C-alpha positions in Angstrom: 0.0 0.0 0.0 1.3 3.5 -0.9 1.2 6.1 1.8 -0.8 9.2 0.9 1.1 12.4 1.3 -2.0 13.9 2.8 -1.6 11.8 5.9 1.8 13.3 6.4 0.3 16.7 6.8 -1.9 16.9 9.9 -2.0 20.7 9.8 -3.6 20.7 6.4 -6.8 19.2 7.9 -7.6 22.6 9.3 -8.2 23.8 5.7 -10.3 20.7 4.9 -12.2 20.1 8.2 -15.8 21.4 8.7 -16.2 25.1 9.1 -18.4 27.0 11.5 -19.3 29.5 8.7 -22.8 29.8 7.5 -23.8 29.6 3.9 -26.3 31.2 1.5 -27.9 30.0 -1.6 -26.5 31.6 -4.7 -28.3 32.7 -7.8 -28.0 31.1 -11.3 -29.1 31.7 -14.8 -32.4 30.2 -15.5 -31.7 29.0 -19.0 -28.5 27.2 -18.1 -30.0 25.8 -14.9 -32.9 24.4 -16.9 -30.3 22.7 -19.2 -28.8 21.0 -16.2 -32.1 20.1 -14.7 -33.2 18.7 -18.0 -30.4 16.2 -17.8 -31.3 15.2 -14.2 -32.3 12.1 -12.4 -35.7 11.8 -14.0 -34.0 10.1 -16.9 -33.5 7.0 -14.8 -37.3 6.8 -14.3 -36.7 5.0 -11.0 -35.2 2.1 -12.9 -33.6 -0.2 -10.3 -31.1 -1.4 -12.9 -29.6 2.1 -13.8 -28.2 5.1 -12.1 -27.6 8.6 -13.5 -24.4 10.7 -13.1 -24.1 14.4 -13.7 -20.6 15.2 -14.8 -18.7 18.5 -15.2 -15.7 16.7 -16.8 -16.5 18.1 -20.3 -13.0 18.3 -21.8 -12.2 15.3 -24.0 -9.6 13.6 -22.0 -11.2 13.6 -18.5 -14.6 12.9 -20.1 -13.3 9.8 -21.7 -11.5 8.8 -18.5 -14.7 9.2 -16.5 -16.6 7.1 -19.0 -14.1 4.3 -18.8 -14.1 4.3 -15.0 -17.9 4.3 -14.9 -17.9 1.4 -17.4 -16.0 -0.7 -14.8 -19.0 -0.6 -12.4 -20.7 -4.0 -12.5 -23.7 -3.1 -10.4 -25.9 -1.9 -13.2 -26.1 0.6 -16.0 -24.5 4.1 -15.5 -26.0 6.9 -17.6 -23.6 9.9 -17.7 -25.0 13.4 -18.4 -22.0 15.6 -19.2 -22.4 19.4 -19.0 -19.8 22.1 -19.8 -17.7 22.6 -16.7 -18.3 26.3 -16.3 -22.0 26.0 -16.9 -22.3 23.1 -14.4 -20.4 25.0 -11.7 -22.3 28.3 -12.2 -25.7 26.7 -12.1 -25.2 23.8 -9.7 -27.6 25.2 -6.9 -30.6 25.4 -9.2 -29.7 22.0 -10.7 -29.8 20.4 -7.2 -33.0 22.2 -6.3 -34.7 20.9 -9.5 -34.4 17.3 -10.7 -30.7 16.3 -10.4 -29.0 13.1 -11.3 -28.6 10.5 -8.7 -24.8 11.2 -8.4 -22.9 14.2 -9.5 -19.3 15.3 -9.7 -18.1 18.1 -7.4 -15.4 19.3 -5.1 -14.3 18.4 -1.5 -14.3 20.8 1.4 -16.3 24.0 1.7 -18.0 23.6 -1.6 -19.3 20.1 -0.6 -20.5 21.3 2.9 -22.4 24.2 1.2 -24.9 21.8 -0.3 -25.1 19.6 2.8 -26.0 22.6 5.0 -28.8 23.4 2.5 -30.1 19.9 2.6 -29.4 19.4 -1.1 -27.2 16.3 -0.9 -27.4 12.8 0.6 -25.8 11.3 3.6 -23.0 9.0 2.6 -21.8 8.0 6.1 -22.9 4.4 5.5 -20.9 4.3 2.3 -17.8 5.6 4.2 -18.2 2.8 6.7 -17.3 0.4 3.9 -14.6 2.5 2.3 -11.0 1.4 2.9 -7.7 3.1 2.0 -8.8 6.7 2.2 -6.5 8.9 4.4 -8.1 10.8 7.3 -7.5 14.1 5.6 -9.7 12.9 2.7 -12.4 11.9 5.1 -12.2 15.3 6.8 -12.6 17.0 3.4 -15.7 14.8 2.8 -17.4 15.6 6.1 -20.1 18.2 6.7 -20.6 20.5 9.7 -22.7 18.0 11.5 -20.2 15.2 11.2 -21.8 13.3 8.3 -19.8 12.2 5.2 -21.3 13.7 2.1 -18.6 13.3 -0.5 -16.4 10.6 -2.0 -13.0 11.7 -3.2 -11.6 10.4 -6.5 -8.5 12.5 -7.5 -6.5 15.5 -6.6 -3.7 17.6 -8.0 -1.3 20.4 -7.1 -1.1 23.9 -8.5 2.4 25.0 -9.5 4.3 26.9 -12.2 4.4 24.7 -15.3 6.9 25.0 -18.1 8.5 23.1 -21.0 11.9 21.7 -20.1 12.9 21.8 -23.8 12.3 25.6 -23.9 14.2 26.2 -20.7 17.1 24.1 -21.9 17.2 25.8 -25.3 17.6 29.2 -23.6 19.6 28.2 -20.6 17.0 29.1 -18.1 16.7 27.5 -14.7 13.7 27.1 -12.4 13.8 30.0 -9.8 14.0 29.4 -6.1 13.4 33.0 -5.0 11.0 35.7 -6.1 13.9 37.9 -7.3 15.1 35.0 -9.5 11.6 34.7 -10.9 11.4 38.4 -11.8 14.9 38.1 -13.4 13.7 35.1 -15.4 10.7 37.1 -16.5 13.0 39.7 -18.0 15.1 37.0 -19.7 12.0 35.5 -21.3 10.8 38.8 -22.5 14.2 39.5 -24.1 13.9 36.2 -25.9 10.6 37.4 -27.5 8.3 35.3 -25.4 5.6 36.1 -22.9 6.8 34.9 -19.4 3.4 33.8 -18.1 0.4 32.4 -19.9 -2.8 33.9 -18.4 -6.5 33.3 -18.7 -9.7 34.3 -16.8 -12.5 34.0 -19.3 -14.5 31.7 -16.9 -13.8 33.9 -13.9 -11.9 31.3 -11.8 -8.5 30.8 -13.4 -6.9 33.9 -12.0 -8.0 33.1 -8.5 -5.1 30.8 -8.2 -2.6 33.7 -8.8 -4.2 35.6 -6.0 -4.1 32.6 -3.7 -0.4 31.9 -4.2 0.6 35.5 -3.8 -1.4 35.8 -0.6 0.0 32.5 0.7 3.5 33.6 0.0 3.2 37.1 1.3 0.8 36.6 4.3 1.0 32.9 5.1 -1.5 30.1 5.4 -3.3 31.2 8.6 -4.0 34.7 7.2 -5.2 33.2 3.9 -7.7 30.9 5.6 -8.9 33.7 7.9 -9.3 36.0 4.9 -11.4 33.4 3.1 -13.5 33.0 6.2 -14.4 36.7 6.1 -12.4 37.4 9.3 -9.8 39.7 7.8 -10.0 43.1 6.1 -9.8 43.0 2.3 -8.9 46.7 2.2 -6.1 46.3 4.8 -2.4 46.6 4.0 -1.8 42.9 3.8 -4.2 42.4 0.9 -3.1 45.6 -0.8 0.4 44.2 -0.8 -0.8 41.1 -2.6 -2.4 43.1 -5.4 0.5 45.5 -5.5 2.8 42.5 -6.1 0.4 41.1 -8.7 0.4 44.5 -10.5 4.2 44.0 -10.8 3.6 40.7 -12.5 0.9 41.9 -14.9 3.4 43.2 -17.5 4.8 39.7 -17.6 1.5 38.0 -18.2 -0.5 37.5 -21.4 -2.6 40.5 -22.2 -6.4 40.4 -22.3 -6.9 37.3 -20.1 -10.6 37.8 -19.8 -11.0 36.7 -23.4 -9.0 33.5 -23.0 -9.8 30.1 -21.6 -7.2 28.1 -19.6 -7.0 25.7 -22.5 -6.1 28.5 -24.9 -3.5 29.8 -22.4 -2.0 26.3 -22.2 -1.8 26.2 -26.0 0.3 29.3 -26.0 2.9 27.3 -24.0 2.7 24.4 -26.3 3.3 26.8 -29.2 6.3 28.4 -27.3 4.5 31.7 -27.2 4.5 31.7 -23.4 7.2 30.2 -21.1 5.3 29.5 -17.9 1.8 29.0 -16.5 0.7 29.0 -12.8 -2.2 26.5 -13.1 -3.3 23.1 -11.8 -1.6 19.9 -13.0 -4.7 19.2 -15.1 -2.9 21.4 -17.6 -1.1 18.2 -18.7 -4.3 17.2 -20.5 -3.3 19.6 -23.2 0.1 17.8 -23.6 -1.3 14.3 -23.9 -2.2 14.7 -27.5 0.9 16.8 -28.4 4.0 15.7 -30.2 6.0 15.7 -26.9 3.6 14.7 -24.1 6.5 14.3 -21.6 7.8 17.8 -22.2 6.2 19.3 -19.2 7.6 20.0 -15.7 6.8 22.3 -12.8 8.4 24.2 -9.9 6.6 25.5 -6.8 6.0 29.2 -6.8 9.0 30.6 -5.0 9.1 32.3 -1.6 8.5 36.0 -1.3 9.3 36.4 2.4 11.9 34.2 4.1 9.8 34.3 7.3 6.9 32.7 5.5 8.7 30.5 3.0 7.1 28.4 0.2 5.8 25.3 2.0 2.1 25.8 1.3 0.6 24.1 -1.8 -2.8 24.3 -3.3 -4.2 20.8 -3.9 -7.9 20.7 -4.8 -9.8 17.4 -4.3 -12.3 16.2 -6.9 -15.0 13.5 -6.5 -18.7 12.8 -6.3 -21.8 13.5 -4.2 -25.3 12.0 -4.1 -28.5 14.0 -4.6 -30.7 14.4 -1.5 -33.5 12.4 -3.1 -31.9 10.1 -5.7 -34.2 8.0 -8.0 -32.0 5.0 -7.2 -30.4 5.4 -3.8 -29.2 1.9 -3.4 -27.4 1.8 -6.7 -26.1 5.3 -6.3 -24.4 4.3 -3.1 -23.0 1.1 -4.7 -21.6 3.3 -7.4 -20.0 5.7 -5.0 -18.4 2.9 -3.0 -17.0 1.6 -6.3 -15.7 5.1 -7.2 -13.7 5.1 -3.9 -11.7 2.0 -4.7 -8.2 2.0 -6.0 -9.3 -0.1 -8.9 -11.7 2.6 -10.1 -9.1 5.3 -9.5 -6.6 3.3 -11.5 -8.9 3.3 -14.5 -9.3 7.1 -14.2 -5.6 7.7 -13.9 -4.8 5.5 -16.9 -7.1 7.7 -19.0 -6.1 11.0 -17.4 -2.6 11.0 -15.9 -2.8 14.7 -15.1 -4.2 13.9 -11.6 -3.3 11.8 -8.5 -5.4 9.0 -7.0 -7.1 9.9 -3.7 -7.0 6.4 -2.2 -3.9 5.3 -0.4 -3.9 1.9 -2.1 -4.0 3.1 -5.7 -1.1 1.6 -7.7 1.5 4.3 -8.2 3.9 2.1 -10.1 2.6 3.4 -13.3 2.7 7.1 -12.3 4.5 9.4 -14.7 7.5 11.4 -13.6 5.2 14.4 -13.3 2.7 12.5 -11.1 5.5 11.2 -8.9 6.9 14.8 -8.5 3.4 16.0 -7.6 3.1 13.4 -4.9 6.4 14.4 -3.5 5.5 18.1 -3.6 2.2 17.6 -1.8 3.9 15.2 0.7 6.5 17.9 1.6 4.0 20.7 2.2 3.4 22.1 5.6 -0.2 23.0 4.8 -2.6 22.5 1.9 -5.2 25.0 0.6 -8.0 23.9 -1.6 -8.4 26.9 -4.0 -10.1 30.3 -3.5 -13.6 29.3 -4.8 -13.5 26.1 -2.7 -12.1 27.8 0.5 -14.7 30.5 0.9 -18.5 31.0 0.5 -19.7 30.2 -3.0 -21.7 33.4 -3.2 -18.7 35.5 -2.1 -16.4 33.8 -4.6 -18.7 34.0 -7.6 -20.5 37.4 -7.1 -17.7 39.4 -5.5 -14.2 38.0 -5.9 -14.5 36.8 -9.5 -15.7 40.1 -11.0 -13.3 42.0 -8.7 -10.3 40.1 -9.9 -11.4 40.6 -13.5 -11.8 44.3 -12.8 -8.2 44.4 -11.4 -6.9 42.6 -14.5 -8.5 45.2 -16.7 -7.2 48.1 -14.6 -4.3 47.1 -12.2 -3.9 50.7 -11.0 -7.4 50.7 -9.4 -6.5 48.6 -6.3 -7.9 50.8 -3.6 -11.4 51.1 -5.0 -11.6 47.5 -5.9 -10.6 46.4 -2.4 -12.9 48.8 -0.7 -15.8 47.4 -2.8 -14.8 43.8 -1.8 -14.7 44.7 1.9 -18.1 46.4 1.7 -19.7 43.4 0.0 -17.9 41.0 2.3 -19.5 42.8 5.3 -22.9 42.4 3.7 -22.5 38.7 2.9 -20.6 37.5 6.0 -22.6 39.8 8.3 -19.6 41.5 9.9 
């Protein structure tokens, strides 16, 4: 059995364990929500021999990997309803309030507890009583505020600075270990006629990762988690320093990121137009069908303050939940138990090697060099964060932070007014 790096990081459980924070239902577009609801659980018709799954894995590689994994379930027919990732995420609340699938893909931690607190998802504690091989940190990430398990993990992955080793070797560049070295590298990349950092924010979440890592490097893990909890001032000096540092990076990032998807930003790296990209390891999906699928590596975002260091890693966990009133509860739970197994995860990883298996017992012998490096990175971390829109209230992330970050990217000199607006809206949403 392979030891999970998450079990080596007890402190990280704080970021994943149930939160005392309250939650509010968020709005969603009626048309898109109707689209999701139209693909919901009613399609099973209560058929005891089938179960429906709503999936946000709409990109070709993970979509195929999910289909292959689900095909390995021997307990009945699995009907997969795949919806565009951004549409699924933006309209998930209305989807669950309407006629959802029996099982649906989602995220661990705060975003899972959100639906549990609203009574929109099913209790999976009895499923967890049969699950073996999951580390305690994964169980904590799957537990709601009342102590019930409401989520089954499947895969996870780190965020880091990705680059093509062939490009770095061609130009004689080295992965930086300090922020000064990173800024010097940016200048060298520009002098070579390339854009240092690929950048995208068309769907309103991609750039959140850049804020997260700058905040973690400048202010540390505890402040970051408190800020996400609404317990720190967004218009205070600490957050201003984060956006000030980001404004220094903007000239080294791709222009007009609001019109670019993360896939398009990744393609700019494949075409040697950009040299680096701070993104999740899922970026490797874009390499798998390229001429050089192994030409991808990463380094952790370097420290910016020696007193804080660089030992915090973002590592989101993906998996599945069950609707509050599934058409076929028995089969839904059987499917979720299957999804938790190392055998099911192995099928997923074979189809999509840009992620890591959540189960301790998953066979890592076939892991690529990139996957092994990711396991090592996560295992060496002092703390793990989940990602901005998974670490804070969904309504705050989607209606306040997403448009505010986009506003900053359009006008990086407007930091003060943007942060004052965030703080005002934060007080309204969090009630403080």
